[in-house]
C-alpha positions, -999 to +999 in steps of 0.1 A: +572-849-168+599-825-175+579-813-202+550-806-180+574-788-156+583-759-185+547-754-196+536-745-158+569-719-154+562-706-189+523-703-175+540-686-146+562-661-169+531-657-189+504-650-162+536-626-141+540-605-173+502-603-176+502-589-141+532-565-143+514-552-174+479-544-160+495-529-131+517-505-148+485-495-173+464-496-138+487-478-119+495-448-146+460-444-151+449-442-116+479-419-105+472-394-134+436-392-132+443-386-096+467-353-104+441-334-126+406-348-113+387-318-130+402-329-165+384-363-157+357-345-143+353-323-173+357-358-202+329-375-181+309-346-182+317-348-219+302-379-224+271-375-202+261-348-229+272-366-252+243-390-244+221-367-238+222-373-199+242-347-187+219-324-171+195-353-157+220-357-126+234-342-101+261-315-112+289-331-085+277-364-100+310-360-125+339-346-101+325-371-080+328-400-105+362-391-116+375-393-081+361-427-075+375-437-108+410-426-099+410-449-063+398-480-082+422-479-104+453-471-086+440-493-059+433-525-084+471-521-099+487-517-065+468-551-056+483-559-089+516-550-083+520-565-050+499-595-052+474-579-026+438-601-022+452-612-065+419-630-067+396-602-055+417-573-077+418-598-108+379-605-101+374-565-099+400-559-130+382-581-149+350-564-145+359-535-150+376-543-183+345-567-195+324-530-192+353-511-204+356-534-236+324-533-253+318-496-241+353-481-257+340-503-289+311-483-291+324-448-286+353-455-312+325-465-337+301-436-329+328-408-313+311-388-295+342-371-280+371-368-302+402-387-272+389-412-239+409-396-215+419-423-201+451-413-194+443-378-189+462-350-206+498-371-203+489-396-229+461-386-252+454-416-272+423-420-299+394-439-293+406-468-315+441-467-299+418-468-265+396-495-277+426-523-289+449-513-251+413-525-234+417-554-262+452-565-252+441-555-211+410-577-216+426-606-228+456-601-200+431-602-174+411-637-190+447-650-187+449-644-150+413-653-141+416-684-159+452-693-146+445-687-105+474-706-094+504-690-107+532-681-079+538-644-077+573-629-068+567-603-037+590-581-020+570-575+006+556-599+037+519-611+040+516-595+075+528-559+058+509-558+029+481-542+046+504-516+053+509-510+014+469-511+009+465-481+039+492-462+026+481-466-014+454-456-002+459-428+016+485-420-009+460-411-037+433-395-017+457-373+002+471-363-039+431-360-055+425-337-024+452-312-030+452-313-066+411-302-063+419-277-035+452-259-049+461-271-086+476-301-101+507-307-091+520-316-129+500-295-153+503-319-188+481-293-203+486-275-237+486-241-215+509-250-185+533-220-172+560-212-199+542-216-227+543-192-256+500-191-268+505-175-296+534-199-312+516-226-298+490-219-322+514-215-354+513-241-379+544-252-393+554-241-431+544-262-453+527-287-430+495-305-439+458-302-427+433-320-416+401-322-434+372-320-429+337-330-444+304-311-431+268-327-436+239-310-429+208-321-416+176-305-431+138-311-429+105-304-449+073-314-447+087-335-416+108-357-436+147-353-425+176-353-451+215-352-453+228-327-476+264-319-487+277-280-491+275-285-524+240-298-525+228-277-501+191-272-508+170-237-513+149-216-483+118-243-485+142-265-462+151-257-423+181-264-404+179-293-379+218-300-375+250-303-389+278-333-385+313-327-388+331-357-401+374-360-403+378-374-436+417-366-438+441-365-407+465-334-408+485-310-383+469-300-357+486-273-332+488-278-296+467-249-290+442-251-318+410-235-301+423-199-282+398-176-293+387-147-273+358-119-285+338-088-274+308-099-264+289-068-275+304-064-306+320-105-315+346-085-322+375-111-326+403-099-297+429-128-299+452-111-316+452-077-297+450-102-260+485-117-272+504-090-287+500-069-255+531-056-235+539-061-201+516-081-176+480-089-182+460-107-158+432-132-169+403-144-146+392-173-165+356-184-150+344-205-176+309-207-160+297-179-137+267-197-123+292-223-108+326-199-101+331-200-065+328-169-049+349-171-017+376-148-033+354-123-046+372-094-027+405-108-032+401-101-071+383-072-065+410-057-047+432-071-074+411-057-100+421-025-083+458-030-078+462-033-114+444+000-122+465+019-096+499-004-114+487+001-148+481-039-155+456-049-175+427-071-164+399-086-181+377-119-175+371-149-196+339-167-195+315-189-219+286-173-203+257-153-214+253-114-213+225-120-189+246-138-167+276-113-170+255-087-159+240-110-129+277-117-119+285-077-118+253-069-100+260-099-070+298-094-066+304-055-076+328-065-104+338-035-123+366-055-146+357-061-182+348-090-200+357-111-231+338-141-241+359-172-251+345-207-256+342-231-221+361-260-239+385-237-244+386-223-205+385-253-188+424-265-192+437-228-191+434-234-160+420-260-132+399-238-115+363-220-114+374-189-110+413-190-117+437-167-127+461-161-150+488-139-160+503-134-197 
């Protein structure tokens, strides 16, 4: 009888540890997504593109999914932490993990994107680390599901649990709305305010660099074949695709993709931009076709102000020259444009358009 009592106590302790682990992870994941909804939106967009369905779905879907995911994760974590609707929270958590665990295994094997984005920019982990994390969480939630009668120490009464749930829901919704309308209340990207971009691009002396292998997919007479760079075939083969694989880990600087070019000549003007003295305003518009036009007059006024006071002002975009000309025609913009990669511009500022001061 005494032994059975100890076993019950041990089960209760184990289940509560599992509950707290799940609560902390889900709360943390939900808050990081709520702080940076656009970051999660871009990551979901990367997944949809990698799976070949990005262009088939509404443009608003990634942001809608990002916001919904933040709310669901935060509320599941909150319910588990305070013991609110325990069975419902456990079942919902189990459904999430049964979906995410095999999905992250597939992502780890196929590697369509470099990281999962599950904790935003706050904590970047690899795809295999994500899968390992999800296996641990799946074991934890299965334990709760199979042992539903464990006791939960709680600091709130039954009559106040609905208040915690309501205020928790309002908190995460308001947080998301604020960070979308303005900017994230905390910036964890490589371009946060105060960052020296040039220093962030520097590789320490003696640091070991990552090594990559490129495989070229070529086609001849309807037959596709893969070649290494050393085996690159003659001109009778037609180029199809390139697959780049990381074969050796190495040091990757915090900022490794900042590059801007003159769109007319293709000249790299990154150093020229970063080595300027004084103030330079950069208008980041990663996609001109999706840019909000509610602040066009203010942008044009700012450009005029910069001209009068001797400040540099340039726009950065990943859009084509044709789209740039269309933007100038529609908005009356006369400021100069530079070309940059859209993947680099998205973390530069979580807005489209967004203004950055160097």
